N, C-alpha and C positions, 0 to 999 in steps of 0.2 A: 354797358361799357365796362363790365367787370369791376365796378366800384371806382374806376379811375376819375370819375367826375368829382370825387371828394378831395382830390389832391390838386395842388397848384401847378402852373405851367413849369416852374423851376423844378419841382419835385418829379414831374413826369419826364422832362426833356434834358435835365442837367446841362444848362447852356454853356458852362465853362468847359465841360468835357466835349461838347459839340464843337466849340471853337478850337479846342486842341486837336480833335480828329480832323477838322477842316484844314487846319494848318499843315498837318501831315500829308493830306491829299495834295495841297498846293505845292509842298516841298517835293513830293513825288513827281508831279508834272514838270517842275523845274529841272529835276535831275534827269527826267526822261527826255527833255528838250534842250534848252540852252546849255545846261551843264554838260550833257553828253557830247554835244557838238564841239565843245572846247576840250574836254578831258578824255573822251573815248570816241573819237570820230570814226574809227575803223570798225567798231562793234556794230552788230545789226541794230536796226531801229527797233524801238519798243513797239510791239504790235498792238492793234486795237484789242485783241483778245487779252493780252497781258494787262492793259489798262482797265479793261472790264473786270478782270479777276480782282485787281487791286481795289478798285473803287467799291465793288460789291462786297468784298471782304471787310473793308473799313465800315461800310454802312451796317453790315450785319453785326460787327463787333460793337459799334456804337449802340445799336438797338438792344443788344444783350447786356451791355455793361453800363449804359448811361441813359437809354431811352425807356419807354414805358414797359418793355419786357423786363427790365431790371427791377422795377418796382413790383410788377406782377410776380416776379420770382421770389419776393419776400412774402407774398400772400398765398400762393399756391405752389406746391411742390412740383406739379406738372410744368409750370413755367420756369421754375428753377432748373429743371433738367433740359428744357428747351434751350435755355441760356447756356448751360454747360456744353451742350451738343454744338451750338453755334460757335462758342468762343474757343473750344479746344479740339473739335473734330472737323469743322468745316472751314473756319476762318484761316487757320495756319497754312494749310496747303494752298488755299487761294492766294494768300499774300506771297508765299514762296514762289508760286508760279507767275505771279504778277510783277514781282520785282526783278528786273533784268540782271544777268550775271555780272555785268561790269560794276554794278553798285556793290554787290557782295564782295567782289574781288577788291575793290577800293577800300571797303570797311575792314575786311579781315586780313588784308595783306600786312597790316601793322604788326611789328614784332611782339607787341603787347599780348596778342592772342595766342602766340605759340605755346605759352605755358599752360593754356587751358585746352590744348588740342586733344588730350586724352579723354576729356569729358564727352567728346563726340563719338566715342566708341559705340557702335550700333547696339550692342547688348546692354550697355549702361543706359543709353537713352530710352531703349525699349522698356526696361525694368523701372527706371526712376519715374517716368511719367505715369505709367499704369499703377505703380505703387502709390504715388501721391494722390492720384484720382480716386483709387479704391479706398485708401485710408480716410480721405476727406469725407466719404459717405458712410463711415462708421458713425452711428448716431451721436455718441459723446463728443467726437471730434467735430462733426458738422455743427452741432449746436454751439460749441465753444467758439469756433471760427466765426460763425454768423453773429455772435453777440460781443465780439471783441474787434473793434474797428481796425486797429493797427495790424493785428494778426490776420484779419480778413484780407486786407490789401496786400500784405506780404505773401500770403498763401496763394492768392489769385495771380499775383505777378510771377511767382515761382512756377505755378501750373502753366501759365502762358509760355514762359521761357522753355520749360521742359517739353511742352507740346510742340513747339517749333523745332526743338532738337530732335524729337522723335520723327516728325514729318519730314525733316531735312533728309533723313536716310532714304525716304521713299520718293520725294519730289525734288531732289537736289537740283538747284537752278544753275549750278556751275559744273559742267560735265567732268572736268579734270579733278574735281574734289569728290566725285562719286565713289563711295566705299563698297557698295553692294552691286552685284550683278542682278539682272532682271529676275533670275530664278530665286536668288536670295531675298530679293524684295518681296516676292510673292510669299515666301515662307515668313518673312518679317511681318507682313500685313496679317497673315493668318495667326501668328503668335500674339500679336497685339490684340486681335479680336478675342482670343481665348483668355488673355489676362484680364480683360474688362468684364468678361461674362460673370464671374462670381459676384461682383458688386451689384450688377444688374439683377441677377437672380435673387440675391438677398432682399432687394427692395421689392421685386415683383411678387415673390411668394411669401412675404411677411404677412402674418395673420393679424397684426395689430399695428397701430401707429408707432413709428420709430423715432420721429423727430419732434422734440418739444417746440422747435421754432414754428411748426405748423399746427400744433394742437394745444399748446399751453399759452394762454393769453398774455401772461407776464413775460415769458421768454420772447414771444412774438413781438410785443411792444418794444422790448429792449432792442431786438434786431431791427425793427422798423425805425428806431430812433436815429439810425445812421443814414437813412435815405429820405427822411421827412424833417421839416423844420419844427422847432418848438419842443415842448415837453411831451415825450412819448406817452406819458400817463394819460394825456388827453385822448389818445387813441382808444384807451379802454373806457373812457367816459362816453365817447361818441359811438364806439362799436364794441361788440362783445368778444372780439378776438378775430383770428384769421378765418373762422368759420363764417363770419359775416360776408366775406368776399368769395368764399369757395363755392364752386358750382356743383360740387358733389361731396360725398362723405370723405372724411380724412383718409381712411384706408384706401378708398377707390382712387383718390387723388394721388396718393403715394404710389400705388401700383401702376397707374397710367404714366406717371413720371418715369418709372423704371422701364416700362414698355417702350415709351418714346425714345429714351436713351439707347436702348438696345436696337430698335429699328433704325434710328439714324446711323448708329455705328455700322450696322450690317449693310445698309444702302451705300454709305460713304466708302467703307472698306471694299464692298463688292465692286463699286464703280472703279476705284483705284486699282483693284486687283485685275479687273477686266482690261483696263488700259495698259497695265504693265505686261499682262499676258500677251495681248495682241502686238504690243511693241516688240516683245521678245520673239514671238512667232514670226513676225514680219522680218526681223533682223536675221533670224536663223535661216529662213527660206531665201533671203537675199544672198546670204553667204553661200548657201548650197548652190544657187544658180551661178554664182561667180566661179565655183569650182568645177562646173560642168565643162567638158571640152567643147570647143567650137565645132559646129557641125561641118563647116567648110573644111576644117583641118582634117577631119576624118575621111573626107573624100579625096 
């Protein structure tokens, strides 16, 4: 069980976070049903696929940030990178595709948001998310964030918001707000993958353990203190540090985490790139067919 048997139900499943996520799912189905019929009756119905995207995205985010994977992410770097992949590369596009356009229009039609419109510049969103993600994995930054609870929560929230801003450019759920053509979206996806590569390469090819959170028992206990109850020093009494829970050597764990991050990024970006390409190809050929003269007219 990867050592999970040593922790309580509350530490493994974060019941309050579970109730919060459940409330958001209930709210979504209310907005997709009764609220829609009253406020947006002429908009298309929310499809089963959209509902599946949303619910799956919420489940994955809960597991990564509140379920057992979150706790495992404090014990093995591999699981930490699994959580980062889920929370910032997989969940945002799923939620964007799952939430119908009329909800986005209702929320962002308020004049309040007009002053922040410049923040949705595609170049800005591309750079800011990848910069924050890469800087976070600089060892001194990572260890500081992991051992300071308030900074940890703020940084993760900012990462989540900026990941949505970046993915919005690719999977924009409101057609009239789309800023990029399909060709530019393909370039955008390619550029995002390139910007994440240095951080992954730094981790994969490092010849020594980089993060004190996963190799220094004192730092590890301090980080674990934010997700387990009681005195974190008791962790050092009962266990000898993160190596007690690790299935492999510290360096191998670190390298595997970097590889998983890069693989998930490549698969996710590759799938989105293929979807955008075929969408563009289909549209271009449809336009070409429309321009062809009618064969009957030629006769």
